[in-house]
N, C-alpha and C positions, 0 to 999 in steps of 0.2 A: 596543514591541519592534521592533527593526530587524534585518534579515537580508540576507545575500547568499549565493547559491549559487555556489561556485567549483569549478574543475576539471571543468566539464561537457564532454561528457555521459557520459564513460566512468567517471570516478572522482569523482563529485560529492560535495561536502561542504557542509553548511550552516554558515555563520559567523553566529552570532546575538549581537546586542548587547542586553543586559538593563539596564534602569534599576534603581535600588535598590528592592527588594521584588518585582520582577517574577520570574516563574517560568515554566519550561517543563517539561512532562513528556515522557519519551522511553522507548522500548523499552530493556530491559536490554542493555547492550553497545554502544549507539549513540554514547556519548560518546567523542570522540577526545582532546580537550584542553579546558581551561577556566581561567579566572582563579582565583586562590587564595581570593578572597573569595566564591566560590559554594558554598553548602551543598547537600548531597545528602540527600534523604529517600526511602527505598525503601518503597513501599506497594503494596497489591493493588488499591486503588480499590474495596474491597468484595469480600468473599470470593466471593460468588456470581458477581459480574461478572467477577472474575479467572479463575475456573474456566471460565466461558463463553468468555472471550476466548482462553484457552489451549487448551482441549480442542476447542472448536467453531470458533474463528476463526483458529487457527494462530498465535496470538501468545503472548508470554511471560506467565506469571502475574503477574510483577512489573513495575511502572512506576517509573522513577526521576524524582523531581521535583527540578529544579535551581533554587534560589532565590538571587538575587544580593543580597548585603549591600553596597550601594553599586553603582556602575556596574561591570559586568563583561561578559565575553564567553565563549561556549562554542561548541565545534565538534562537530557531530554528523555521522555518516556511516553508511550501511547496511553490512551485512556482506558484500555481494557487489558486483562491478563494475556500475555503472549510474548512473542519474540521480536527482536529487531535485527534486520539484516542490512548490511551495507553493500551496495553495488558500486563498484568502480569500473566504469567502462566508457568507451567513446561511442558506443551504440546508443540508439534511442530505446528507451524502456517504456513499456505500456503497463500501467498499474491499475488495479481495480479500485473501486470507490472505497475510501477510508483507509487504504494501505499506505498512503504517503504520509511521512512524519516530518522529514526535514531533508535539506540538501544544501550544498555549497551555493553561494549566491550566484554563481555563473551558470547553474543548471536552469534551463528554460522550461517552464511549466505551461502546458496547454492541454486542450482536450481534443479527442479524436472520435469522430462518429464511428461506432462499431457496428452499425447496421442493426436490424431488428434481431439478429441472432443473439446479441447481448441482452436485449430487452426480454426476450423469451427465456433467456438463461437466468432471469431474475437477478442479474448482477449489475443492472444499470445500463442505460442506453449509450453512455459515453465512457470512454477510458481516459485516464490521465496520460498525456504524452510528455515524457520527460526526456529532453534532449541533454544527454549527459556530457559534462565537461568537468566533472568533479564528483565526489561521493554523494550517493543518494541513500537516505535512511528510510527503509520501509518497515512497517510493523505488521503483525499478524495476530490472529486469534489462535493461540496454541503455538507450537514451535514451527520454524520455517525449515524446509528442506528444498533442494533443487534437483533438477534432472537436465543433463546436457543432451540435446538431440542433434544428431548428425544425419541430415537427409532421411528422416524417419518420422513415423507417426506415434503419437502418445496420447492417451485419454485421461482426462482429469475431471472430477466432479466440479461443476461450476462454483459450488460453495467453498471450494478449497483453493481456488486460484488467487495468488497474491499479485504476481506480475510476470511478464515475459519480455524477451528482447526481440528486436526487429530481426527479420529473417524467418519468423514463424507466422504462419497463417492458421486460422482455426475455424471450425464450424461447430455449432451446437446441435446436438441430437438427443433423443431419448434413449435410455437403456432398455432394450427389448421392446415388447409391446405394451399396450396400456395397462393390461392386467399385472404384468410383472413390475411395472413402474410403481403401482400403488402397493402391491404386496411385498415387494422386496425392500421398501424404504429408500430406494434409489430413484433419482429423477432424471435431470438433464446433465449431460456431460459435454465438455469441450474436447474435440479431437484436434490436436495440434499436428501440424505437418511442416517440415522444413528443417533448418539448422538454426539452433539458438538455445536459450536456456529458459526453462519454466520454473518459477518459484511458487511453492505451494505451502499451505498451512495445514497442520495436523488436526485442527478442529474447524468446524463450520458453525458460523453464527446462526444460520437458519436451523440447523439440527439442534443446537443448544436451546434456542428459543422454543422449538417444537417439544423438546424434552421438559422444559421448565413450565410452560403454560398450564399443563394439567395439574401441576402441584400448587398453583396459586389459588388463594381463596376466592371463591366466586361471590359476586355481589347478590345479596338477597333482594 
């Protein structure tokens, strides 16, 4: 499988080249265009796993598998403006709700209970657990950047986390006291510790919604 991420970083799209018999699975609605010799199969990946992904991980119940009959290509994109990052690793990757876009068919997708720390971090009670054995395509709101941690601590606003690799633990806490939390515009942060990689997005959906709501017309 060969791929290229084009139109970065605001309106990124993955252009993926598939050899005969190769397949990629993607979230429903991610396909933009494709060769006519690619076949689509819609599946749940197991009913229990699908329900867990949808209700607990914030993802669609259904996954589409695109299999090429002969050489073909497919273009995938997220549903909102932002970047696409490809992670190729043999480590397990934990992704926040809504950041998973696609992966090779060999990648296992599950959910992992993150404890109440993720619930109070307003980022969902469960994380997607991606057991990597091929490329993983993650999307973001805004551009994606990453930070390599080597036995150290690093603090990230919860609204800017896209994913992180195994080897990192984290806990959620407030910035400063209650007064500074409200007056500074900052809220909860995740403090990571250990060795691994944290992937972050340059924009926050929550912050964008908070900026947009006052501008919407009110109902009389």
